[in-house]
C-alpha positions in Angstrom: 0.9 26.9 14.4 -1.2 24.0 15.5 0.6 21.1 17.1 -0.2 17.8 15.4 -0.2 14.5 17.2 1.8 11.5 16.1 -0.3 9.2 13.9 -1.4 5.8 15.3 0.4 3.2 13.2 -1.2 -0.1 12.3 0.8 -3.3 12.0 0.6 -4.8 8.5 1.6 -8.3 7.5 2.1 -9.1 3.8 2.8 -12.8 3.5 5.3 -12.7 6.3 6.7 -9.3 5.8 5.7 -7.1 8.7 5.9 -3.4 9.1 3.9 -0.5 10.5 1.9 1.9 8.4 0.0 5.2 9.0 -3.6 4.4 7.9 -4.1 8.1 7.0 -1.8 7.6 4.0 -4.9 6.8 2.0 -6.5 10.2 2.9 -4.5 12.0 0.2 -5.4 13.4 -3.2 -2.6 11.5 -4.9 -4.0 8.2 -3.6 -7.4 9.0 -5.2 -5.8 10.1 -8.4 -4.1 6.7 -8.7 -7.3 4.9 -8.0 -9.0 6.9 -10.7 -6.2 5.8 -13.1 -6.9 2.2 -12.3 -10.7 2.7 -12.8 -9.9 4.4 -16.1 -8.3 1.2 -17.3 -4.7 1.6 -16.4 -4.0 -1.3 -14.1 -0.3 -0.6 -14.0 -1.3 2.3 -11.6 -1.4 -0.3 -8.9 2.3 0.1 -8.8 2.0 3.9 -8.2 -0.7 3.5 -5.5 1.4 0.8 -3.7 4.5 3.0 -3.8 2.4 5.8 -2.4 1.0 3.7 0.5 4.2 1.9 1.4 6.7 4.8 1.0 10.0 3.7 2.4 8.8 0.1 2.9 8.1 -0.4 -0.9 11.5 -1.8 -1.8 11.5 -4.2 1.2 8.0 -5.5 0.3 8.9 -6.0 -3.4 12.2 -7.8 -2.4 10.2 -10.0 0.0 7.7 -11.0 -2.8 10.5 -11.6 -5.3 12.3 -13.9 -2.9 9.0 -15.7 -2.0 7.4 -15.9 -5.5 10.2 -15.3 -8.0 8.7 -12.1 -9.4 5.9 -9.6 -8.7 3.2 -9.8 -11.4 0.5 -7.2 -12.0 -2.0 -9.7 -10.4 0.3 -10.0 -7.4 0.5 -6.2 -7.1 -3.3 -6.1 -7.0 -3.3 -8.7 -4.2 -0.8 -6.6 -2.3 -3.0 -3.6 -2.6 -6.0 -5.5 -1.4 -4.1 -7.0 1.6 -2.8 -3.6 2.6 -6.1 -1.8 2.4 -7.9 -4.5 4.2 -5.5 -4.3 7.1 -5.5 -0.5 7.5 -9.1 0.2 6.8 -11.3 0.9 9.8 -13.3 -2.2 10.9 -17.0 -2.0 10.4 
């Protein structure tokens, strides 16, 4: 069995909520399935893709946004997605 190395985590800051995330989380078939759902006109799939990316940090992020903004709208979930991907994507 091949030994795998520990992933290099990236620090992510979502409006003051900080945590570390494995950028390879987006290299997964489920991630692309959820993106396809969004492109197919199902914007509520932003919730699924954010849950997929954040994993155990999902509840903390949502609680942070609820405390900061009162609620998490669909538009806010789109912003969260964009902030996450911009921080974990490789820089050009």
